[in-house]
N, CA, C and O of each residue as an XYZ file, in Angstrom:
348
protein
N       0.849     -1.175      0.000
C       0.000      0.000      0.000
C       0.895      1.240      0.000
O       1.774      1.359      0.854
N       0.689      2.164     -0.941
C       1.501      3.380     -0.981
C       1.187      4.283      0.217
O       0.082      4.277      0.758
N       2.195      5.049      0.605
C       2.024      5.996      1.706
C       2.004      7.398      1.129
O       2.791      7.728      0.241
N       1.111      8.210      1.633
C       0.973      9.575      1.146
C       1.443     10.530      2.246
O       0.928     10.524      3.364
N       2.443     11.353      1.890
C       2.932     12.351      2.854
C       1.877     13.446      2.998
O       1.369     13.970      2.007
N       1.560     13.776      4.227
C       0.525     14.766      4.513
C       1.168     16.067      4.979
O       2.039     16.061      5.849
N       0.740     17.166      4.402
C       1.268     18.493      4.768
C       0.375     19.223      5.785
O       0.740     20.283      6.294
N      -0.773     18.653      6.068
C      -1.672     19.263      7.058
C      -1.223     18.831      8.453
O      -1.213     17.638      8.757
N      -0.859     19.773      9.287
C      -0.375     19.413     10.627
C      -1.516     19.183     11.613
O      -1.297     18.652     12.702
N      -2.730     19.579     11.240
C      -3.853     19.446     12.164
C      -4.938     18.489     11.655
O      -6.102     18.613     12.034
N      -4.552     17.530     10.791
C      -5.510     16.565     10.256
C      -5.648     15.393     11.233
O      -4.666     14.961     11.838
N      -6.857     14.893     11.378
C      -7.089     13.784     12.305
C      -6.452     12.489     11.813
O      -6.230     11.572     12.605
N      -6.153     12.400     10.513
C      -5.582     11.185      9.942
C      -4.047     11.204      9.932
O      -3.437     10.217      9.521
N      -3.421     12.270     10.360
C      -1.965     12.407     10.320
C      -1.308     11.429     11.289
O      -1.634     11.389     12.476
N      -0.365     10.633     10.750
C       0.394      9.688     11.565
C       1.858      9.767     11.159
O       2.243      9.252     10.110
N       2.664     10.401     11.973
C       4.107     10.537     11.718
C       4.404     11.139     10.351
O       5.321     10.694      9.661
N       3.643     12.135      9.962
C       3.883     12.834      8.713
C       3.203     12.210      7.504
O       3.295     12.761      6.407
N       2.532     11.095      7.665
C       1.858     10.414      6.564
C       0.371     10.277      6.863
O      -0.047     10.257      8.021
N      -0.427     10.183      5.786
C      -1.866     10.014      5.932
C      -2.158      8.589      6.394
O      -1.649      7.629      5.815
N      -2.972      8.453      7.428
C      -3.262      7.150      8.001
C      -4.595      6.578      7.601
O      -4.974      5.518      8.098
N      -5.328      7.241      6.714
C      -6.628      6.718      6.293
C      -6.444      5.683      5.178
O      -5.419      5.687      4.495
N      -7.404      4.820      4.994
C      -7.320      3.781      3.969
C      -7.482      4.349      2.568
O      -6.836      3.871      1.635
N      -8.326      5.355      2.400
C      -8.564      5.957      1.085
C      -8.530      7.464      1.217
O      -8.949      8.022      2.231
N      -8.023      8.121      0.177
C      -8.023      9.580      0.159
C      -8.637     10.048     -1.144
O      -8.586      9.346     -2.154
N      -9.217     11.234     -1.117
C      -9.742     11.885     -2.311
C      -8.899     13.132     -2.535
O      -8.801     13.998     -1.666
N      -8.289     13.208     -3.722
C      -7.466     14.364     -4.064
C      -8.098     15.122     -5.215
O      -8.584     14.524     -6.174
N      -8.087     16.425     -5.115
C      -8.536     17.286     -6.195
C      -7.323     18.113     -6.606
O      -6.665     18.687     -5.739
N      -7.003     18.196     -7.899
C      -5.811     18.928     -8.334
C      -5.815     20.404     -7.913
O      -4.751     20.982     -7.688
N      -6.971     21.001     -7.808
C      -7.037     22.417     -7.443
C      -7.269     22.629     -5.954
O      -6.725     23.568     -5.371
N      -8.059     21.778     -5.338
C      -8.424     21.972     -3.932
C      -7.533     21.206     -2.960
O      -7.498     21.519     -1.770
N      -6.820     20.214     -3.455
C      -5.960     19.431     -2.573
C      -6.704     18.235     -2.012
O      -7.569     17.665     -2.677
N      -6.367     17.857     -0.797
C      -6.935     16.668     -0.167
C      -8.367     16.952      0.306
O      -8.605     17.853      1.110
N      -9.294     16.173     -0.206
C     -10.690     16.334      0.201
C     -11.014     15.467      1.422
O     -12.085     15.596      2.015
N     -10.096     14.600      1.785
C     -10.278     13.723      2.947
C      -9.868     14.443      4.233
O     -10.220     14.026      5.337
N      -9.119     15.528      4.066
C      -8.619     16.290      5.221
C      -9.755     16.624      6.180
O     -10.789     17.165      5.787
N      -9.538     16.290      7.432
C     -10.490     16.622      8.491
C      -9.702     17.247      9.632
O      -8.803     16.622     10.194
N     -10.043     18.463      9.963
C      -9.311     19.193     10.993
C      -9.637     18.654     12.378
O     -10.787     18.351     12.696
N      -8.574     18.541     13.206
C      -8.779     18.126     14.593
C      -9.543     19.202     15.333
O      -9.398     20.386     15.028
N     -10.345     18.814     16.290
C     -11.032     19.786     17.122
C     -10.036     20.328     18.136
O      -9.318     19.573     18.792
N     -10.007     21.626     18.248
C      -9.096     22.242     19.207
C      -9.653     22.089     20.609
O     -10.851     22.242     20.848
N      -8.757     21.786     21.524
C      -9.171     21.712     22.925
C      -9.246     23.126     23.473
O      -8.298     23.904     23.363
N     -10.363     23.437     24.052
C     -10.515     24.756     24.647
C      -9.746     24.797     25.959
O      -9.745     23.823     26.713
N      -9.095     25.917     26.232
C      -8.358     26.000     27.491
C      -9.309     25.911     28.680
O     -10.415     26.451     28.658
N      -8.857     25.230     29.696
C      -9.668     25.108     30.903
C      -9.659     26.427     31.650
O      -8.694     27.188     31.591
N     -10.742     26.680     32.348
C     -10.810     27.907     33.122
C      -9.805     27.837     34.261
O      -9.651     26.812     34.925
N      -9.139     28.940     34.460
C      -8.137     29.001     35.512
C      -8.817     29.427     36.805
O      -9.535     30.426     36.853
N      -8.576     28.661     37.831
C      -9.123     29.037     39.132
C      -8.044     29.811     39.881
O      -6.966     29.287     40.161
N      -8.348     31.043     40.196
C      -7.395     31.887     40.888
C      -7.525     31.675     42.382
O      -8.616     31.606     42.948
N      -6.378     31.577     42.976
C      -6.398     31.514     44.426
C      -6.425     32.941     44.948
O      -5.910     33.862     44.315
N      -7.022     33.101     46.087
C      -7.189     34.445     46.642
C      -5.839     35.121     46.858
O      -5.708     36.327     46.649
N      -4.841     34.357     47.273
C      -3.521     34.928     47.514
C      -2.930     35.504     46.239
O      -2.323     36.575     46.268
N      -3.102     34.801     45.107
C      -2.571     35.277     43.846
C      -3.204     36.602     43.456
O      -2.517     37.505     42.979
N      -4.499     36.720     43.657
C      -5.192     37.951     43.316
C      -4.684     39.083     44.198
O      -4.456     40.192     43.714
N      -4.507     38.817     45.471
C      -4.000     39.845     46.368
C      -2.600     40.275     45.956
O      -2.276     41.462     46.008
N      -1.765     39.324     45.548
C      -0.424     39.674     45.118
C      -0.472     40.616     43.922
O       0.304     41.569     43.854
N      -1.371     40.363     42.983
C      -1.503     41.229     41.822
C      -1.958     42.627     42.243
O      -1.473     43.628     41.715
N      -2.888     42.690     43.191
C      -3.363     43.990     43.662
C      -2.225     44.748     44.350
O      -2.094     45.961     44.186
N      -1.406     44.029     45.119
C      -0.272     44.671     45.780
C       0.712     45.205     44.751
O       1.250     46.301     44.911
N       0.948     44.435     43.696
C       1.858     44.897     42.644
C       1.318     46.162     41.993
O       2.068     47.099     41.719
N       0.007     46.183     41.746
C      -0.604     47.368     41.154
C      -0.413     48.582     42.054
O      -0.108     49.673     41.573
N      -0.589     48.397     43.348
C      -0.408     49.500     44.289
C       1.034     49.985     44.280
O       1.291     51.187     44.336
N       1.983     49.037     44.209
C       3.394     49.424     44.163
C       3.681     50.239     42.908
O       4.407     51.232     42.957
N       3.112     49.816     41.789
C       3.301     50.555     40.552
C       2.730     51.965     40.679
O       3.349     52.938     40.248
N       1.550     52.061     41.270
C       0.939     53.373     41.450
C       1.829     54.276     42.299
O       2.002     55.455     41.987
N       2.392     53.722     43.372
C       3.272     54.506     44.232
C       4.518     54.949     43.471
O       4.949     56.096     43.593
N       5.094     54.042     42.689
C       6.274     54.379     41.900
C       5.966     55.484     40.899
O       6.779     56.385     40.694
N       4.798     55.418     40.277
C       4.420     56.438     39.312
C       4.219     57.790     39.994
O       4.585     58.829     39.444
N       3.649     57.770     41.168
C       3.468     59.023     41.904
C       4.820     59.649     42.238
O       4.989     60.864     42.127
N       5.786     58.817     42.649
C       7.115     59.329     42.961
C       7.764     59.926     41.714
O       8.404     60.975     41.790
N       7.605     59.272     40.581
C       8.171     59.797     39.339
C       7.535     61.131     38.974
O       8.226     62.060     38.556
N       6.228     61.226     39.132
C       5.541     62.476     38.847
C       6.084     63.596     39.724
O       6.308     64.710     39.252
N       6.296     63.294     41.009
C       6.830     64.295     41.928
C       8.233     64.720     41.507
O       8.569     65.903     41.564
N       9.055     63.753     41.084
C      10.412     64.072     40.645
C      10.388     64.992     39.430
O      11.169     65.942     39.359
N       9.506     64.724     38.479
C       9.419     65.570     37.297
C       8.928     66.957     37.662
O       9.395     67.944     37.093
N       8.002     67.054     38.594
C       7.506     68.359     39.022
C       8.629     69.156     39.674
O       8.761     70.358     39.445
N       9.438     68.478     40.492
C      10.570     69.143     41.129
C      11.565     69.641     40.090
O      12.088     70.746     40.229
N      11.836     68.864     39.065
C      12.766     69.266     38.009
C      12.229     70.461     37.257
O      12.985     71.369     36.911
N      10.924     70.473     36.997
C      10.311     71.602     36.295
C      10.452     72.876     37.103
O      10.727     73.933     36.536
N      10.271     72.804     38.411
C      10.401     73.969     39.273
C      11.838     74.475     39.267
O      12.070     75.683     39.232
N      12.804     73.559     39.300
C      14.212     73.943     39.274
C      14.559     74.625     37.956
O      15.320     75.593     37.963
N      14.048     74.172     36.857
C      14.310     74.779     35.548
C      13.703     76.173     35.496
O      14.311     77.083     34.931
N      12.523     76.363     36.069
C      11.886     77.666     36.085
C      12.741     78.674     36.852
O      12.869     79.827     36.441
N      13.322     78.236     37.962
C      14.166     79.114     38.755
C      15.431     79.479     38.001
O      15.889     80.618     38.093
N      16.006     78.547     37.259
C      17.229     78.794     36.509
C      16.968     79.775     35.357
O      17.868     80.529     34.985
N      15.795     79.781     34.803
C      15.490     80.650     33.681
C      15.447     82.118     34.126
O      15.645     83.011     33.302
N      15.196     82.376     35.390
C      15.123     83.738     35.886
C      16.492     84.416     35.850
O      16.562     85.645     35.834
N      17.539     83.676     35.836
C      18.888     84.271     35.843
C      19.121     84.950     34.596
O      20.193     85.519     34.393
């Protein structure tokens, strides 16, 4: 029995790079008519633990604090530049 190399990576009949079905239908323009796409597994819902959520909230708060400090630093620099321009 001849073996047919399959180029579809998501075909249900794919076995080690070759078509594993007994019969195939080929169309010169459309390609393999036997091709059947595997059903994709949907990702399972992730259950978050309360601690993980709290850690994310703490990180967000830290980021907010860091941004506030940066804003203050820029405001201080702007004030210093204004004073220097008076000279």
